[in-house]
N, C-alpha and C positions, 0 to 999 in steps of 0.2 A: 529535392525535398523528400522523395521516397527513400533515398539512401540514408539521409539524416534520421528519418523516422525509424528505419530499421536498426540503425546503430543505437539510437536511444532505447528502443524497445528491447534490444539485446542486453543492455546493461554494460556495454563495453566501456572500458576505461580509456578516456580520451587523453592520449599522451601529447599529441600536437595536432594541428589541423591535418585531417586525413590520415592520422596514425592512431590506431586503437590497439588495445591489448585485452586479452582474455586469459583466465587461468586455463589449464588443461582440463579436458573432460568432455564427454559426449554432448551435453547440452550446448556447450560453447562451440563445438565443432559444427553443430546444426546452425547456430547463429552466424558463424563465418560463412557457411554455404548460402544462407539467406542474404547476407550483405553482399557477397559476390554476385549473386543473381540480380540484386537491385542495382548494383554498379553496372553490370553488363547490360541491363535493360535500358539504361540511359546513355549507353555508348562509351562508358568509362572502362578502366581496367583496374584490377585489384591484384595485389601480390600478398600471399599469406606466408608467414615464416614462423618457425618454432624458435624460441630463444630462451635461454636460461640466464638468470641473474649471475653476474660474475662473482659476487661474494654475498655474504650474509647481510651486509648493510643494504645492498641493492634489493635483495629479497624482502627485507623488512620495509623498505620504502614502497615497493610495489604492493605488498600486502596492506600497508597503511593507506595507500591511495585507493585501493580496492575497497577497503572497509569504509573510508570516507565517502566514497560514492554510494555505498549501501546505506550509510548513516543518513545521507541526504534523502535517499528514497524512503527509508523508514520514517524520517522526520515528516515528509510530505504525507505519508500514509497516516501517521499519528494525527496530524492536523485535520485530515479529512474524517477520521474517526471521531474526533472531538466535535467537528461540525455536525456530524450525524447525531451525536448525543444531544447537542444543543438544539437541533431541529426537533428531535423527539420531545425534549423538555418543553419547547415552545408549544408543541401540539397539546401537551398536557395542560399547559397554562391557558390555552385558548379553548380547551375542552373539545378539540377537533378529533373525533374518533371515527374516521370514515374508512371504508375498505379501499377506496382509491388512494388515500394518503398512506395507508398501510402498504399497499402495493409499491408505492414509490419508495418508501423507506426500506422495504425488503429488497428491491432492486438495487438500491444504493449499497446496502450491506453485502449483497452478492458481488457487486463490482469490487468493493473493498477486499473481500475474501480472495477473489481471483488475483488482484494486485498483490496482496500479501503473499500468496503462493508463488507468484513470479519473483518477487524480491527474495523470498526465502530460498528459492531454487538457485539464485545467483549468489547467495551469501555463503560462499565456500571457504571464507577466511575467518568466520566467526565474529561478525560485527557486534559491538557492544550494545547497539540500539535494538537488537532483535527482541530482547525481553520487553522493552518499552512498547514496541509495536504489538507484541502478543497481548500485553495488558490492555492497550488501547482497543484492540480487536475484541477482547473479552468484554470490555465496558460497552462497546457499541452493540455487541450481541445481547448483552443483558438489558440494555435500554430498549432494544427492539422487542425482546421477549416481553418486557413489561408493557410496552405499547400494544403488542399483539393481544395480550390478555385483556387490556382495556377495550380495544376495538371489539374483540369477540364478545365481551360482557355487554357492551353497548348495543351491538347489532343483534344480540339474542335477547335483550331486554330483561335480563335477570340479575342485574347488578345495580348497586347504588351508585349514583353519579360520582360521589366524593370518595369512594372507598380506596381507589388506587392512585389518587392524586398525590404526587410527592409533596410532603410537608415542606420540603426544602429541595434545592437542586439535587440532581442525582449525584451519587458519590464521585463519578467522573468529573462532573462540572464543578462540584465543590472543590476538589483537589486542584483543578486548574486555576480557579480564581485566586487562590492563595499563592500560586507560582508566578502570576503575572504582575 
């Protein structure tokens, strides 16, 4: 299980069972070392090889597969960003402006930022979904900023209760409802 987690965490491209591929580069060399250590720890053995595509078509297939793997990761991240925006919109709807809730939402955004950084670091082939993920991160950050202001205003007692309630769903939520 530890080996599988390390392979998944590394962003390796799974070619076949127990066969993974990485692009060249220092961060991926560190990932190979971590995977080797995990395999050794469970009594297994690992062999690492350098290989080059035989032709441009093979190179294109590898890049496409790498980008597909990143697109899936970006898609998961976008979904989690949307969930955070939805959660913040619900807090506005319930008028729940507590410091404890703000701490939870901040922790969630911090987790999403770290995840985004890891995916971006692995996105060495220029995945098309990178821009979508960046937009989703911005929308989540904007929603949290709006919520932070509301909580600050409520906890300091100098704001009208209604002044920052969204008249309609946030722009991020509005855009998704028409896409579904």
